[in-house]
C-alpha positions, 0 to 999 in steps of 0.5 A, a space after each residue: 500500500 503506497 502512502 500519498 500523504 504529505 505535510 506542509 507546515 503542520 498541515 497534513 494532506 491526504 495527497 499533494 494535489 492542490 488546484 491552483 488559485 484562479 482555476 478552481 473558483 471557491 470550490 463549490 463550482 467543481 463540487 457539482 462535478 465530483 467529490 472535491 474532498 478527494 483533494 489534498 486541499 485547494 487554493 481559492 480565487 485570489 482575494 483582495 480587500 476591495 471587490 474587483 471587476 478585473 481587467 478589460 476583455 478580451 483577457 484570455 488567449 489560446 497558445 499551442 501548449 497553454 494559455 494567456 490570461 489577464 483576468 486581473 484578480 476579479 473577486 468580490 472582496 474579502 468581506 464577501 468571501 468570508 460572509 458568502 463564499 466560505 459558508 458555501 464552500 463549507 457545505 461541500 469541502 470538509 478540509 482546510 483550504 489555502 487562502 490566496 491573497 492579492 494586494 496593491 499596498 503593504 497595508 492591504 496585504 496585511 489587512 486582508 491576510 489578518 481577516 482571512 487568518 481568523 477563518 477556521 476553514 483557512 489552513 494556510 495563507 498564500 500571498 501573491 506578490 506578483 501584483 503591481 505595487 502602486 505606492 512604489 512606481 507600479 512595479 511588482 512587489 515580487 521583483 524586488 527582494 527588499 519589497 518581497 521581504 517587507 510584505 512577508 514581515 507585514 503579513 507575519 506580524 498580523 497572522 498566526 497561520 503558515 504564510 507561503 509567499 507566491 513568487 513571480 518567475 519574471 525575475 532575473 534571480 528567483 533564488 534571491 527573492 525566495 531567500 529574502 522571504 525566508 529571512 523575513 519569516 515566510 513559512 514556505 514558498 509557492 512557485 511559480 506564478 505565470 510567465 509574461 506572454 502575449 499573442 497577436 491577432 493576424 487579422 487586426 494586427 493587434 495584441 489579442 489581450 486588451 492589456 496587451 500582455 498576460 500570464 502564460 501558463 500550461 504544459 509549456 512552462 513545466 521545464 521552467 517551473 521545475 528548474 526554478 523549484 530545483 534552484 530554490 530548494 537548494 537555497 532555502 530550508 522552508 517547504 515549497 509548493 510547486 506549480 507550473 505546467 503540471 497536468 499528469 501524475 508523472 509531472 507531480 512526481 517530477 515536481 516533487 523530485 525537484 523539491 516540491 512538498 505539494 503540487 498545484 494544478 492550474 491551467 489543466 483544470 480549465 481544459 479538463 475539470 476532472 484532471 485533479 481527481 484523475 491525477 490523484 487516482 493515477 498516483 498510486 499506479 505511477 508510484 508503484 511503477 517507479 518503486 516509490 512507497 511514500 511521496 514524502 520520501 521523494 521530496 528533493 530526491 533529484 538533488 
């Protein structure tokens, strides 16, 4: 009998499979299709302090081995997530969830995280620092080690639950940023977020996405994600939740060998809503094929 369980910062998961934020809504949408309690956990839709309509349309573009999105953190705001979304989720999901938080200032990150930290259903906070920092020239918090550390410190100061910082791959040295977050008190790292990409419509001769560029995700980015997880695992002592192009049980094992303790599935959910369930069902067979008795024993095994 193989053991698929893993533990991230004290949170024990039956298996390492976690649908990524923005691809699984608030869970109950998928609960109409299958029993989502088979999941290790899931990261719900990126939540900000205020409600956001998101970016102008069109905001999705197809690619040969993935997609580009520029949704723009569309969500009802943290108060409605707590009062409306989490109670609906509780009816169909009995495990702890991961609260994904976006922000546009240090104060906003801290306030939103503090509110979600107080929710019994939330087991872990995932802080997305790929958002533009409007108080510092519009760059992302996640492209500057000092700013990444500052967000981490501010969130840790007002929370009690594990805090994982979600890193952008659109940087020169992701290791430097991961180490800055660890030094500032982060309990773990989530990586990677989407790569920056674009498509051009040949008929109009203009970018397809209204915002011109968006986040590129899908199977094409798996090698980049694996490389970055591998590099960061060598540099930090805190756990990593790996993601980026994962769509099969084999990909999950590969990501864990690179250094991930748990693995998020993103774009693949939008292609096949049953993909997480299918991966969970396939994992024992793949483990047996590669003589793996316990998934927790292979974490970082490629090093």
